[in-house]
VOGU-3710 file (C-alpha; in Angstrom, 3 decimals, decimal comma):
1> mdmqstgvia> -27,348/32,688/18,786  -27,825/36,097/17,329  -26,499/38,810/19,454  -26,688/42,632/19,167  -23,404/44,542/19,345  -22,616/45,732/22,701  -20,684/48,627/21,291  -19,572/50,510/18,196  -16,950/48,830/16,058  -14,472/51,332/14,655
11> plttpvtiyr> -13,251/50,824/11,028  -10,587/48,420/10,719  -8,521/47,822/7,606  -9,352/44,274/6,656  -6,212/42,240/5,700  -6,110/41,081/2,073  -7,766/37,803/1,587  -5,664/35,109/-0,499  -7,537/32,525/-2,439  -6,529/29,073/-3,441
21> kdyappawav> -8,235/29,584/-6,815  -5,931/32,361/-7,681  -2,781/30,264/-7,352  -0,386/30,839/-10,333  3,137/29,288/-10,791  6,032/31,712/-10,154  7,235/33,744/-13,073  10,851/33,219/-12,016  12,634/30,016/-10,731  15,544/30,367/-8,308
31> ptvaldfald> 17,818/27,404/-8,884  20,470/28,608/-6,373  20,934/30,764/-3,504  24,214/31,697/-1,952  23,960/33,616/1,344  26,737/35,486/3,050  26,095/36,478/6,699  28,317/38,919/8,768  26,785/38,055/12,210  26,146/40,340/15,098
41> lnatkivntm> 23,409/40,495/17,668  22,646/44,112/16,873  23,663/44,266/13,202  23,766/41,469/10,880  24,566/42,057/7,235  23,391/39,662/4,564  24,465/39,394/0,962  22,014/37,243/-0,938  23,145/36,048/-4,477  20,539/34,213/-6,502
51> tverradgpl> 20,373/32,772/-9,939  17,073/33,368/-11,528  15,448/31,814/-14,399  12,341/33,038/-16,265  9,294/30,783/-16,308  6,776/33,356/-17,528  6,325/36,965/-18,378  6,589/39,450/-15,609  9,089/41,143/-13,355  10,968/39,438/-10,550
61> ilrgdglrad> 8,969/39,945/-7,371  11,038/39,674/-4,214  8,996/39,632/-0,819  10,356/41,656/2,163  9,086/42,351/5,407  10,495/45,542/7,075  13,778/45,392/4,955  15,760/47,991/3,179  17,933/47,040/0,139  21,247/48,671/0,652
71> dvrvdgvvvn> 22,659/47,429/-2,691  20,955/45,716/-5,769  23,027/44,164/-8,529  22,086/42,220/-11,709  24,970/40,024/-13,023  27,413/42,039/-10,928  26,322/45,536/-12,034  24,625/47,919/-9,565  21,078/48,671/-10,828  18,553/51,376/-9,805
81> dwtmegddli> 15,490/50,403/-11,917  13,942/48,555/-9,036  10,849/49,836/-7,140  9,272/49,033/-3,905  5,591/48,118/-3,699  4,806/48,011/0,000  7,479/45,785/1,480  8,270/44,010/-1,909  10,927/44,727/-4,188  10,090/44,612/-7,884
91> lplvgdlhev> 13,001/44,170/-10,303  12,332/44,407/-14,076  14,479/41,999/-15,896  15,226/41,587/-19,684  16,271/38,090/-20,720  15,819/34,629/-19,127  18,839/34,058/-16,908  20,555/36,395/-14,332  22,378/36,546/-11,099  20,877/38,917/-8,638
101> tittainpst> 22,643/40,086/-5,662  20,971/42,011/-2,797  22,407/43,465/0,308  20,254/44,006/3,534  21,109/44,659/7,215  18,882/43,787/10,191  18,981/43,978/13,950  18,163/40,491/15,430  18,008/42,009/19,010  14,835/44,053/18,151
111> ntqlmglyas> 13,001/41,226/16,446  10,379/40,327/19,124  8,225/38,609/16,612  10,762/35,636/16,839  10,224/35,259/13,001  13,204/35,595/10,604  16,581/36,036/12,215  16,423/36,951/15,888  18,333/36,906/19,126  17,652/34,548/21,969
121> nemlctqcea> 19,777/34,555/25,094  22,956/35,974/23,250  22,572/33,506/20,341  21,094/33,978/16,920  18,630/31,637/15,361  16,002/31,590/12,703  12,423/30,697/12,223  11,190/30,976/8,590  7,998/28,961/8,260  5,791/30,308/7,028
131> egfrritfhp> 6,927/33,728/5,799  10,001/34,542/7,953  12,695/34,375/5,331  11,490/37,669/3,910  12,403/39,334/7,239  16,061/38,301/6,484  16,374/39,003/2,769  14,499/39,759/-0,351  13,331/36,572/-2,047  10,107/35,136/-3,757
141> drpdvlsrys> 9,632/33,412/-0,354  6,895/30,946/-1,539  7,046/27,250/-1,083  7,006/26,372/-4,754  10,375/28,059/-5,440  13,003/25,384/-4,680  16,560/26,102/-4,481  19,994/24,609/-3,656  21,530/26,771/-0,823  24,960/27,490/0,134
151> vhmagdkaaf> 25,546/29,571/3,362  28,731/31,385/4,341  28,642/32,796/7,822  31,245/34,638/9,814  31,144/36,087/13,377  32,989/36,736/16,554  34,362/33,333/17,658  33,985/34,198/21,376  30,283/35,161/20,971  29,434/32,568/18,297
161> pvllsngdlt> 31,763/29,535/18,666  29,112/27,343/16,981  27,980/28,246/13,434  25,287/25,968/11,957  23,065/25,905/8,793  21,306/23,464/6,520  23,046/20,598/4,803  26,656/19,479/5,238  29,566/21,501/6,542  32,079/21,856/3,748
171> etgdveggyh> 34,730/24,484/5,273  35,574/26,192/8,368  38,372/28,697/9,295  39,588/31,629/11,426  39,978/35,135/10,350  41,557/38,287/11,817  40,149/40,030/14,797  38,999/36,978/16,634  36,447/35,928/13,948  35,742/32,741/12,226
181> yakwvdpwpk> 33,589/31,362/9,568  31,819/28,253/8,441  30,301/27,321/5,058  27,339/24,882/4,677  26,032/23,451/1,488  22,719/21,756/1,098  22,564/19,649/-1,971  18,900/19,124/-1,861  16,506/21,785/-3,370  14,248/23,254/-0,686
191> psylfalvag> 11,910/26,207/-0,262  12,967/29,220/1,750  10,750/28,378/4,691  13,136/25,461/5,411  16,206/27,665/5,656  17,836/27,772/9,011  20,837/29,286/10,703  22,091/29,121/14,392  25,057/30,886/15,911  25,891/30,789/19,556
201> dlvaardhft> 27,779/29,454/22,486  26,454/25,878/22,509  27,537/22,385/23,363  26,719/19,207/21,557  25,674/15,768/22,558  26,751/13,564/19,894  25,811/10,089/18,565  25,581/8,469/15,133  23,173/6,284/13,126  23,857/3,684/10,381
211> tmsgrtvdla> 21,301/3,767/7,614  19,736/0,675/6,003  22,205/1,225/3,095  25,145/1,337/5,409  25,895/5,000/5,513  26,933/6,527/8,802  25,066/9,782/9,904  26,492/12,075/12,454  23,893/13,168/15,029  24,164/16,254/17,298
221> iyvragdedr> 21,876/17,968/19,684  23,091/21,519/20,577  22,038/23,058/23,940  23,327/25,420/26,511  26,153/24,211/28,674  24,703/22,364/31,500  21,836/20,977/29,743  23,538/18,312/27,655  22,841/15,591/30,224  19,187/16,154/29,553
231> tghamqalkn> 19,189/15,196/25,864  19,593/11,455/26,061  15,918/10,763/25,606  15,697/13,161/22,595  18,743/11,427/21,005  17,321/7,957/21,485  13,953/9,145/20,053  15,757/10,458/17,005  17,626/7,107/16,417  14,417/5,151/16,971
241> amawdeaeyg> 12,540/7,421/14,513  15,158/6,919/11,829  15,118/3,226/12,144  11,229/3,109/12,301  10,847/5,241/9,063  13,223/2,957/7,222  11,218/-0,158/8,422  7,664/1,328/7,957  7,951/3,730/4,996  11,274/2,793/3,403
251> reydldvfni> 12,538/6,249/3,905  16,267/6,672/4,482  18,005/9,861/5,725  19,855/11,732/2,877  22,717/13,889/4,440  25,832/13,076/6,342  24,724/15,041/9,489  21,551/15,654/11,259  21,640/18,433/13,838  18,979/19,718/16,361
261> vavsdfnmga> 19,319/23,006/18,412  17,303/23,701/21,371  16,049/27,321/21,855  14,198/28,805/24,792  12,403/31,671/22,950  10,469/29,875/20,105  6,786/30,473/19,042  6,331/26,898/17,930  7,164/23,399/19,060  9,902/22,676/16,781
271> menkglnvfn> 10,842/23,325/13,024  11,965/20,758/10,368  14,462/22,766/8,689  16,507/20,520/6,436  19,304/18,923/8,406  19,003/21,485/11,053  15,841/21,175/13,248  15,409/24,113/15,588  13,402/23,044/18,737  11,690/24,703/21,666
281> tryiladket> 13,651/23,547/24,715  10,581/21,857/26,168  10,611/19,265/23,395  14,412/18,378/23,850  15,391/18,557/27,509  14,168/15,800/29,730  15,217/13,879/32,768  13,174/12,190/35,479  13,909/14,993/37,953  12,427/17,727/35,681
291> atdmdfdgve> 10,238/16,165/33,190  6,969/14,143/33,474  6,089/11,094/31,626  3,944/13,187/29,398  6,902/15,448/28,817  9,071/12,414/27,743  6,325/11,534/25,401  6,067/14,892/24,060  9,830/14,895/23,378  9,683/11,538/21,591
301> gvvaheyfhn> 6,784/12,485/19,493  7,982/15,792/18,350  11,424/14,591/17,527  9,982/12,050/15,489  7,620/14,442/13,735  10,300/16,858/12,749  12,587/14,128/11,617  9,745/12,399/9,549  9,308/15,757/7,696  12,575/15,050/6,009
311> wsgnrvtcrd> 10,585/13,297/3,451  6,881/14,367/4,236  7,535/18,018/3,888  11,105/18,594/2,862  11,934/16,067/-0,058  8,292/16,392/-0,962  7,088/19,902/-0,072  3,971/22,046/-0,384  3,123/23,746/-3,636  1,304/26,642/-1,700
321> wfqlslkegf> 0,135/27,145/1,860  -3,303/25,897/1,079  -1,709/22,509/0,898  -0,280/22,775/4,465  -2,080/19,587/5,613  -0,173/17,694/2,931  2,856/17,808/5,045  1,515/18,371/8,494  -1,471/15,930/8,556  0,559/13,140/7,034
331> tvlrdqqfsa> 3,411/13,659/9,424  1,209/13,730/12,338  -0,053/10,385/11,339  3,401/9,147/10,975  4,398/10,390/14,392  1,300/8,904/15,885  2,063/5,574/14,381  5,608/5,808/15,672  4,676/6,720/19,148  2,104/3,898/19,292
341> amgspavkri> 4,948/1,490/18,130  7,188/2,748/20,851  4,634/2,396/23,696  1,112/1,313/24,125  -0,979/1,544/21,052  -4,158/1,540/23,026  -3,278/4,503/25,237  -1,747/6,446/22,392  -4,829/6,225/20,433  -6,992/7,336/23,264
351> edvkmlraaq> -4,616/10,279/23,989  -4,734/11,274/20,289  -8,570/11,155/20,220  -8,773/13,295/23,506  -6,578/15,918/21,927  -8,713/15,856/18,655  -11,920/16,364/20,578  -10,409/19,011/22,960  -9,048/21,156/20,096  -10,213/20,314/16,640
361> fvedagplah> -13,867/19,447/17,250  -14,115/22,706/19,299  -12,537/24,416/16,159  -14,938/22,784/13,805  -17,949/24,011/15,818  -16,906/27,686/15,892  -16,417/30,561/13,534  -12,853/29,574/12,690  -13,956/26,248/11,194  -12,229/25,446/7,846
371> pirpesfmei> -11,511/22,374/5,754  -8,099/20,629/6,013  -7,500/22,325/2,634  -8,689/25,969/3,099  -9,989/27,983/0,154  -8,738/31,256/1,622  -6,810/32,943/4,330  -5,622/36,342/5,469  -2,502/35,432/7,502  -1,113/32,034/6,937
381> snfytstiyn> 0,178/31,711/10,640  -3,409/31,363/11,647  -3,822/28,200/9,641  -1,424/26,232/11,830  -4,446/24,663/13,506  -5,727/21,368/14,927  -7,763/21,012/11,815  -4,657/21,093/9,567  -2,604/18,872/11,872  -4,948/16,525/13,805
391> kgaevirmmr> -7,906/16,131/11,474  -5,551/15,903/8,572  -3,983/12,917/10,141  -7,435/11,296/10,834  -8,218/11,739/7,153  -5,120/9,971/6,017  -5,630/7,351/8,723  -9,187/6,700/7,283  -7,652/6,108/3,683  -5,309/3,573/5,425
401> tlmgadayrk> -8,427/1,944/6,960  -10,275/1,815/3,731  -7,224/0,583/1,737  -5,499/-1,787/4,126  -1,846/-1,426/5,386  -0,215/-3,021/2,297  -2,113/-0,918/-0,287  -1,508/2,263/1,931  2,330/1,480/1,876  2,182/1,158/-1,881
411> gtdlyfdrhd> 0,499/4,492/-2,175  2,890/6,319/0,042  5,860/4,825/-1,852  4,457/6,036/-5,114  3,924/9,432/-3,587  7,385/9,808/-2,622  8,808/8,482/-5,826  6,517/10,465/-8,018  7,006/13,753/-6,302  10,459/13,690/-4,838
421> geaatcedfv> 12,006/17,142/-5,205  8,741/18,746/-6,039  6,155/21,046/-4,440  3,094/19,006/-4,430  -0,689/19,320/-3,610  -3,141/17,438/-1,499  -4,627/16,194/-4,705  -1,194/14,755/-5,656  -1,304/12,787/-2,456  -4,840/11,424/-2,934
431> kamedgggid> -4,070/10,515/-6,672  -0,974/8,543/-5,435  -3,162/6,644/-2,976  -5,539/5,869/-5,657  -2,965/4,741/-8,242  -0,626/2,884/-5,779  -3,347/1,436/-3,697  -5,871/0,622/-6,361  -8,887/2,323/-4,835  -11,330/4,983/-6,007
441> ltqfrnwytt> -11,268/7,920/-3,692  -13,324/10,133/-5,683  -16,158/10,723/-3,094  -13,542/10,669/-0,307  -12,102/13,787/-1,456  -15,034/15,517/0,239  -12,978/15,353/3,438  -10,504/17,862/2,021  -13,320/20,399/1,161  -15,840/20,144/3,978
451> agtprvnvhi> -15,544/22,008/7,172  -17,266/20,664/10,255  -17,510/17,472/12,180  -19,918/14,763/10,791  -22,447/13,669/13,094  -23,513/9,978/12,781  -26,455/8,375/14,343  -26,703/4,560/14,695  -29,955/2,920/15,501  -29,914/-0,860/16,110
461> thdaeageaq> -32,769/-3,240/16,089  -33,017/-7,018/16,256  -35,344/-9,371/14,351  -35,395/-12,415/16,583  -37,398/-14,567/13,982  -35,035/-13,873/11,191  -31,921/-13,970/13,435  -30,626/-10,624/12,263  -29,457/-7,298/13,729  -30,290/-4,225/11,570
471> lrisqsiarn> -28,254/-1,076/11,804  -29,679/2,161/10,417  -27,081/4,770/10,092  -27,349/8,336/9,026  -24,923/11,273/8,782  -25,208/15,054/8,793  -22,946/18,006/9,086  -23,313/21,616/10,370  -21,592/24,001/8,086  -20,558/27,543/9,122
481> ggaaepshmv> -22,436/27,361/12,344  -25,737/26,685/10,717  -28,179/23,823/11,300  -27,082/20,329/10,550  -27,841/19,024/7,074  -27,599/15,631/5,445  -24,074/14,843/4,230  -22,342/12,338/1,843  -18,922/11,828/3,436  -17,203/8,421/3,219
491> iplrialldp> -17,165/7,208/6,765  -15,382/3,932/7,627  -16,900/2,370/10,861  -15,248/-0,510/12,612  -17,942/-2,421/14,434  -18,368/-5,618/16,429  -21,595/-7,348/17,568  -20,934/-8,790/21,076  -22,950/-11,582/22,650  -24,834/-10,015/25,523
501> etgahdgeql> -23,965/-13,024/27,802  -20,292/-13,773/27,043  -19,052/-10,591/25,444  -17,589/-12,543/22,625  -18,047/-11,687/18,886  -17,531/-13,305/15,451  -14,895/-10,707/14,365  -14,685/-7,087/13,632  -16,318/-5,735/10,429  -15,882/-2,604/8,530
511> vvltqdaeef> -19,109/-0,749/7,598  -18,445/2,139/5,074  -21,200/4,789/4,975  -21,414/6,801/1,800  -24,957/8,047/1,803  -27,031/10,323/4,203  -28,854/7,350/5,364  -28,176/3,598/5,016  -29,187/0,335/6,443  -26,904/-2,894/7,201
521> hfasarfpvl> -27,981/-6,270/8,148  -26,040/-8,861/10,177  -26,680/-12,348/11,315  -27,198/-12,368/15,127  -29,154/-15,051/17,095  -29,551/-12,623/20,056  -29,919/-8,867/20,287  -26,290/-8,031/20,333  -24,284/-5,405/22,178  -23,001/-3,045/19,571
531> slnrdfsapi> -19,310/-1,947/19,699  -19,076/1,184/17,453  -16,277/3,171/15,838  -13,679/0,909/17,099  -10,248/2,332/17,431  -11,871/5,621/16,488  -11,971/4,610/12,926  -13,672/7,861/11,873  -13,310/11,441/13,333  -17,005/11,792/13,937
541> iltsnrpaad> -19,492/12,714/16,662  -21,564/9,569/17,311  -24,884/9,005/18,736  -26,841/5,834/19,178  -29,794/4,105/20,739  -27,565/1,839/22,966  -28,915/1,959/26,576  -26,768/2,602/29,642  -26,735/-1,033/30,346  -24,955/-1,752/27,018
551> laflarhddd> -22,427/0,905/27,679  -21,777/-0,503/31,149  -21,410/-3,940/29,504  -18,978/-2,596/26,892  -16,957/-0,895/29,526  -16,499/-4,208/31,178  -16,168/-6,567/28,309  -15,290/-4,862/25,025  -11,946/-6,269/23,570  -11,268/-3,072/21,728
561> pfarfeamqq> -9,443/-0,868/24,198  -10,561/2,444/22,559  -14,168/1,299/22,478  -14,093/0,045/26,100  -12,728/3,622/27,021  -15,329/5,287/24,893  -18,168/3,330/26,394  -17,172/4,303/30,000  -16,674/7,947/28,926  -20,158/7,857/27,265
571> lmtdtlvaav> -21,755/6,412/30,374  -20,031/9,117/32,404  -21,000/11,904/29,906  -24,646/10,826/29,718  -24,875/10,927/33,484  -23,453/14,296/33,701  -25,192/15,908/30,921  -28,479/14,822/32,348  -27,506/16,205/35,750  -26,734/19,562/34,385
581> gsgaidlsaq> -30,013/19,609/32,661  -32,106/18,559/35,727  -29,952/19,964/38,447  -28,980/16,901/40,159  -27,360/13,509/39,327  -29,784/10,497/38,921  -28,709/8,101/41,698  -29,225/4,983/39,674  -27,004/6,389/36,879  -24,430/7,331/39,368
591> havidavaac> -24,383/3,831/40,867  -24,007/2,455/37,277  -20,859/4,518/36,760  -19,468/3,541/40,085  -20,049/-0,245/39,590  -18,426/0,138/36,099  -15,393/1,770/37,533  -15,129/-0,819/40,171  -15,213/-3,541/37,626  -12,509/-1,783/35,590
601> lsdarlddal> -10,278/-1,509/38,824  -10,609/-5,293/39,440  -10,216/-6,403/35,769  -6,733/-8,276/35,626  -6,874/-8,218/31,891  -6,236/-4,447/31,702  -2,887/-2,769/32,250  -2,603/0,174/34,625  -2,254/2,839/31,864  -5,561/1,781/30,287
611> iaeivrlpte> -7,413/1,641/33,619  -6,071/5,127/34,308  -7,618/6,438/31,092  -10,936/4,498/31,323  -11,704/5,637/35,007  -11,017/9,411/34,514  -14,040/11,587/34,298  -14,547/13,625/30,978  -13,130/17,124/31,444  -15,426/20,156/32,106
621> aflgeqipii> -14,439/21,555/28,594  -15,509/18,250/27,049  -18,782/18,134/28,820  -19,483/21,745/27,740  -19,394/20,627/24,151  -22,237/18,099/24,734  -24,631/20,795/25,782  -26,352/23,400/23,577  -25,498/26,359/25,833  -22,595/25,884/28,079
631> dpeaihiqrk> -23,107/26,333/31,737  -19,623/26,425/33,267  -20,717/26,514/36,946  -23,325/23,759/36,633  -20,815/21,590/34,775  -18,395/22,051/37,405  -20,741/21,397/40,265  -22,103/18,169/38,752  -18,725/16,863/37,626  -17,443/17,553/41,100
641> tletaigral> -20,466/15,754/42,707  -19,908/12,624/40,641  -16,040/12,649/41,201  -16,757/12,897/44,998  -19,302/9,970/44,863  -16,780/7,750/43,120  -14,206/8,850/45,468  -16,238/8,010/48,556  -17,751/4,763/47,206  -14,395/3,290/46,201
651> faewealvsr> -12,309/4,949/48,885  -10,738/1,874/50,109  -9,684/0,915/46,567  -8,121/4,375/45,828  -6,349/4,405/49,164  -4,952/0,945/48,470  -3,813/1,905/45,055  -2,180/5,170/46,236  -0,261/3,276/48,917  0,924/0,564/46,709
661> lsalpyawna> 1,885/2,683/43,608  3,531/5,397/45,647  6,011/2,962/47,118  7,202/1,763/43,652  10,782/2,735/42,641  11,171/4,788/39,465  11,652/2,915/36,239  11,446/3,853/32,602  9,228/1,327/30,834  5,734/0,862/29,748
671> eakgqrklls> 4,627/-0,828/32,959  6,154/1,715/35,301  4,676/4,632/33,231  1,221/2,983/33,480  1,573/2,698/37,275  2,430/6,335/37,621  -0,606/7,333/35,456  -2,889/5,133/37,429  -1,450/6,646/40,756  -2,275/10,114/39,550
681> salmylvagn> -5,880/9,142/38,744  -6,267/7,286/42,097  -4,839/10,328/44,101  -7,406/12,581/42,537  -10,298/10,374/43,468  -8,869/10,029/47,003  -8,768/13,706/47,575  -12,397/13,889/46,199  -13,484/11,227/48,540  -11,840/12,678/51,628
691> adtgakaafa> -10,014/16,047/51,334  -7,908/15,698/54,517  -6,832/12,126/53,941  -6,213/12,814/50,284  -4,112/15,966/50,898  -1,928/14,166/53,434  -1,239/11,350/50,978  -0,602/13,895/48,133  1,814/15,872/50,301  3,494/12,718/51,474
701> lyetadnmtn> 3,949/11,737/47,704  5,307/15,083/46,993  7,930/14,883/49,684  9,060/11,327/48,704  8,806/11,442/44,943  12,101/10,546/43,174  10,552/11,824/39,813  8,791/14,804/38,325  5,671/12,655/37,214  4,732/11,769/40,833
711> rmsalqalrd> 5,642/15,204/42,071  3,356/16,766/39,671  0,521/14,243/40,315  0,816/15,224/43,898  0,605/18,903/43,064  -2,354/18,392/40,805  -4,141/16,537/43,599  -3,517/19,522/45,860  -4,112/22,180/43,266  -7,817/23,008/44,072
721> lrsplrdral> -7,660/22,626/47,784  -7,645/25,315/50,684  -4,944/23,544/52,594  -1,608/24,703/54,025  -0,177/21,495/52,582  -0,881/22,920/49,032  0,744/26,192/49,947  3,745/24,525/51,377  4,202/22,207/48,365  3,917/25,034/45,791
731> adfyarfegd> 6,388/27,206/47,693  8,829/24,233/48,089  8,406/23,449/44,332  9,390/27,080/43,328  12,317/27,085/45,625  13,601/23,775/44,424  13,534/24,450/40,721  13,730/28,294/40,555  16,685/28,159/38,109  14,920/25,736/35,620
741> alvidkwfsl> 12,572/27,664/33,222  10,719/24,672/31,897  9,875/23,413/35,476  8,875/26,913/36,613  6,461/26,906/33,647  4,689/23,952/35,167  4,536/26,057/38,518  2,676/28,819/36,712  0,403/26,501/34,836  -0,600/24,642/37,992
751> qaialrddtl> -1,942/27,772/39,470  -3,716/29,001/36,354  -5,674/25,807/35,824  -6,761/25,567/39,461  -10,572/25,513/40,153  -10,487/27,918/43,021  -12,536/31,123/43,337  -9,285/33,077/43,690  -7,570/31,938/40,639  -8,013/35,057/38,629
761> dvirtlaqhp> -6,437/37,096/41,425  -3,589/34,669/41,579  -3,050/34,936/37,905  -2,873/38,750/38,117  -0,366/38,433/40,973  1,701/35,873/38,981  1,791/38,266/36,039  3,899/40,533/38,345  6,166/37,824/39,533  9,862/38,317/38,738
771> afsmsnpnrl> 9,907/35,109/36,910  7,149/36,046/34,556  7,934/37,460/31,117  5,724/38,677/28,314  8,549/37,970/25,884  8,957/34,289/26,311  6,156/32,342/24,594  6,466/29,396/26,866  6,032/31,563/29,968  3,094/33,296/28,251
781> rslymvltan> 1,329/30,065/27,357  1,886/28,645/30,888  -0,078/31,394/32,399  -2,559/32,856/29,948  -3,250/30,095/27,474  -3,789/27,720/30,454  -6,213/30,231/31,813  -8,314/30,056/28,559  -8,441/26,322/28,961  -9,844/26,660/32,478
791> qrifhdatga> -13,498/26,635/31,494  -15,004/27,689/35,053  -12,467/30,393/35,743  -12,050/31,792/32,408  -15,793/32,128/31,960  -16,317/33,545/35,266  -19,749/35,362/35,222  -18,292/38,777/35,874  -16,384/38,656/32,478  -13,083/39,325/34,419
801> gydliadvii> -11,352/36,438/32,642  -12,347/37,796/29,266  -11,175/41,451/30,152  -7,695/39,881/31,399  -7,105/38,048/28,131  -8,306/40,922/25,979  -5,605/43,215/27,863  -2,984/40,553/27,042  -3,833/40,310/23,370  -3,692/44,012/22,865
811> eldktnpqta> -0,383/44,410/24,577  1,219/41,325/22,964  0,057/42,065/19,491  2,698/44,943/19,416  5,552/42,561/19,926  4,594/39,040/19,057  1,373/38,900/16,871  1,548/35,244/16,118  1,307/34,318/19,893  -1,358/36,992/20,408
821> armvpplgrw> -3,509/35,599/17,677  -3,625/32,157/19,220  -5,361/33,692/22,264  -8,312/35,104/20,342  -10,296/31,888/19,466  -11,504/31,211/23,096  -13,105/34,664/22,966  -14,746/33,806/19,509  -16,742/30,959/20,989  -19,263/33,532/22,498
831> rrfdeeraak> -22,139/31,916/20,614  -22,069/28,811/22,775  -22,587/30,596/26,070  -25,550/32,279/27,792  -26,485/35,890/26,730  -24,623/37,523/29,656  -21,423/35,761/29,027  -21,823/36,012/25,250  -22,131/39,850/25,563  -19,096/40,143/27,692
841> mraalerihn> -17,004/38,005/25,282  -18,184/39,950/22,288  -17,423/43,238/24,168  -13,903/41,971/24,755  -13,452/41,174/20,957  -14,803/44,592/20,023  -12,322/46,250/22,470  -9,438/44,415/20,810  -10,848/45,473/17,473  -11,095/49,126/18,458
851> sgtlsrdvae> -7,676/49,209/20,215  -5,812/50,547/17,287  -3,772/49,239/14,437  -3,885/45,411/14,680  -1,582/42,806/13,068  -2,931/40,699/10,240  -2,609/37,674/12,617  -5,016/39,155/15,310  -7,153/41,121/12,839  -8,107/38,051/11,016
861> qvlkslg> -9,044/36,097/14,151  -11,071/38,994/15,647  -12,996/39,783/12,358  -13,965/36,080/11,909  -14,804/35,772/15,643  -17,021/38,780/15,526  -18,642/37,781/12,192
//
């Protein structure tokens, strides 16, 4: 859609664009870094002593961000011939080997960006990825400069009884005046982004792990006093991850200690600093009273992800930030494999694909689309995206599909062996897969350079006389928001041809598409029912000529759990998309959906968790992506209509499920988790079928629940209702958990995601609540990021949602640009909406643009969104 500007765009200094093609190796290596910290919440002094070795002509360029050098020495002698270029310190050096010492002082308490060294609840902690180390001390601060670090830190023992850094603890002691010190040495070379320091009043939950070579590793999770009883799940997840990585990838841990610290003020989920992982508290603290099953799964997955980085990110790191998916995509795949092994592989795969579609497919279809190896960026923090992480994982998963498990393992072994201790590239990884796995990935490399989601169309016909089924498959891709064009991606499609009477098939087959259009032939006596993209073997948007009857058949009979889920979702999606277009749901299509859901509920072959996933309607946001111009109100109406029809037609079944599943005692195992997941789905349909009966059942579940999962399921069922029971439950929930920040985040989110006409007013009121804070990223996300995910409310026709988020971005950019920038992309999707909404979204972006000096983070997102 081409839109005229709704206002005048004031000049804005465009951030400098950095290009991958301009990469050059560093002129100076830094073999060792010795850091001496005199710690204080308001005035921390850092003495940084580096050995530097010349690798090419040129001065030593040391990056800084808001720093002042109080003292600069070369080989112990004070020098004054250095200059500042912007924030960077330029030091001319003669000769090839020197010791450079620089002294800086910072105030951690005023560091609202939460990057570098900052104060959080009277403790000190760091976040250095991607470019936070330069906010602590002057340093090259690029990922291809690897150094061995030693860290000496001293501080008030009463204020900072725990002193932690990377590596192994080599020395501790007390000094005069109530101070003490600790020295940590990391024997493994690492880039500056992996540096970490934590100092504070913490307690540790401790355990140990014996590696496959027989070494004992001491494990500790540091938390605030009183939280240690909620670390058991995270500790067990860590031990499970260590054992799994040894068994599946042959990777053994390489230090004597592994420490984790939970921090309440944190921009990210967690950080894989070598030997000292720093976590957002939401991914460490969990017990059944305060965490849902989804929270437990999140803790398990993130703990594993950060641990797996010890090899895929730390021992082998990135040459430059364009290679970010080298470590993140690979590690996401590893944590997905681990979580599947710990629970239900089928449900895990469905959850991963739902996340991919909700975030990455949307990203691929908008102005911020980029390949998994970008060619340029203005601010690297903006490239911690679903494309880098989730699509990156899918690309490596496709390699594994093409190669087979054994060849894939040979490839990863070669990668780790070949590049251990190096800063590598995506090409290095692909080459190791080729050499180790014996496969030609020349054409497959297109996945690293192409933005956008491939669209694949499959047309099946049958020749009864020849006893043959033919598949005509074509692929295309839309680049940079343009029209779809033929493409030549390597796309592995797992398929099966099911007998239309029995549902049986002769085995799964792998079809590999390499051209823009190809034809495949298969022996088949009868016209088969086609099962496509089984286990989601390729991250594509798939269309086919399969009729609704075939989708219903697959929803009942397919033996691939993902394909069965997908068939039901496609049946529901087709029904709802048609209804949005015509203004009413076709009754025959509605009956087909209801019959398929009923068949699923009565199928004894399915476990409860899989049933819960299969019977859920697609989200309003997902449905919007299937329509050329998103109509939030029409989508909401038609989805609600179908939900109500399913609720009423199968009311007895939902009521029986709620009654049976509500009575089950809490247990932590796969079966019990599946039962709670199905209870949640059943309760939503019960409320849709009869609001009064459903509300009473939901409130009864809330009052009797012995775990947070069921309590939240009850609140979610009540969330959209105009009922005093809803208000009573929400009030009780706040009173019960007022002192628990992570649980109160849920209370904020529940109200922000509600599909009620007063939701925007409620959000404005909540923003004034004493428990709300603009300085805590978790609380911000729980209210405002959740709003942007609420399609109907955020896209209210008045534009009030857009104005609200624009106000937040403008205010937040002054203190925490990284978090502010992550709120811009929902506004940048203005081209997908009707002209009135698009104009209002664009006007909100222009207002942000014109609001004054913007951070690089926000400026890049706004400029690309407007463009």
